[in-house]
Every structure is written in C-alpha cells, then in structure tokens.
C-alpha positions as CSV (number, residue, x, y, z in Angstrom):
1,M,0.7,-7.9,-12.9
2,A,-0.5,-9.8,-9.9
3,L,1.3,-13.0,-9.1
4,R,-0.5,-16.1,-8.5
5,G,-2.0,-16.2,-5.0
6,E,-1.2,-12.5,-4.5
7,T,-3.8,-10.2,-2.8
8,I,-3.8,-6.6,-4.2
9,I,-5.1,-3.8,-2.0
10,F,-5.6,-0.3,-3.5
11,V,-4.9,2.7,-1.1
12,P,-6.0,6.1,-2.4
13,K,-3.5,8.9,-2.0
14,P,-4.8,11.7,0.2
15,S,-4.9,15.0,-1.7
16,D,-3.1,16.8,1.1
17,L,0.0,14.6,0.9
18,T,2.7,14.5,-1.8
19,Y,3.6,11.2,-3.3
20,V,6.9,11.2,-1.3
21,E,5.0,11.9,1.9
22,A,2.5,9.1,1.2
23,M,5.2,6.6,0.3
24,N,7.2,7.5,3.4
25,Q,4.1,6.8,5.6
26,L,3.4,3.5,3.7
27,R,7.0,2.4,4.1
28,A,7.1,3.4,7.8
29,W,4.0,1.3,8.5
30,L,5.2,-1.7,6.5
31,D,8.6,-1.6,8.3
32,Y,7.0,-1.1,11.7
33,K,4.7,-4.2,11.1
34,K,7.6,-6.2,9.5
35,V,5.6,-6.7,6.4
36,Q,7.2,-7.2,2.9
37,P,4.9,-6.4,0.0
38,A,5.2,-8.6,-3.0
39,D,4.5,-5.7,-5.4
40,F,4.1,-1.9,-5.1
41,K,2.7,0.3,-7.8
42,I,1.9,4.0,-8.1
43,I,-1.4,4.6,-9.8
44,T,-2.3,7.8,-11.5
45,G,-5.2,8.7,-13.7
46,L,-8.8,8.6,-12.7
47,K,-7.7,6.8,-9.5
48,T,-4.6,8.2,-7.7
49,G,-2.9,6.1,-5.1
50,F,-1.0,2.9,-4.7
51,E,-1.7,-0.9,-5.4
52,I,0.2,-3.0,-3.0
53,G,0.4,-6.7,-3.5
54,F,0.8,-9.3,-0.7
55,S,1.7,-12.9,-1.0
56,S,0.5,-13.5,2.5
57,E,-3.3,-13.2,3.2
58,P,-2.6,-12.3,6.9
59,D,-0.3,-9.5,5.8
60,A,-2.9,-8.2,3.4
61,Q,-5.6,-8.3,6.1
62,M,-3.4,-6.5,8.5
63,F,-2.6,-3.9,5.9
64,E,-6.3,-3.2,5.4
65,L,-6.1,-1.5,8.9
66,F,-3.5,1.1,7.6
67,E,-4.6,4.7,8.2
68,W,-3.0,7.8,7.0
69,R,-1.5,10.2,9.6
70,A,-2.4,13.8,9.6
C-alpha cells in the first residue's frame, strides 16, 4: 500500500539475476546514494521485479537512473 505522497517505482528483475543478487544490487545503490526507501516489495506473477516507494520526489527521480550491473 502506497503512503500518501509516496512515489512508487517498479524495477523489473533481470532474468539473469537471482532475487538475492538483484536485491544486493538495489541495496548497494540505495546505500551508496544514501537513499532510504519508504517501502520495498518483491513482485511476482505476470510482472517480476520490485516496487520501491519513496517519500521524497528527488530520491524517486534519482532512483529512476538506477541501472543493473552485468
């Protein structure tokens, strides 16, 4: 559930990464940028990936630049 004023960004999980590897990359990026998400959900089903909620619009915009490492 999104909190009032929260921006949710969906990031698809690359098929060549396990959930653990993907979560480690996400956490490393968030820690490096000193960004604290308001919410973090694993999504499975038709869409597979992560929904990450941010209470700060600048943090959400910065996160849109996230790229998976090979």
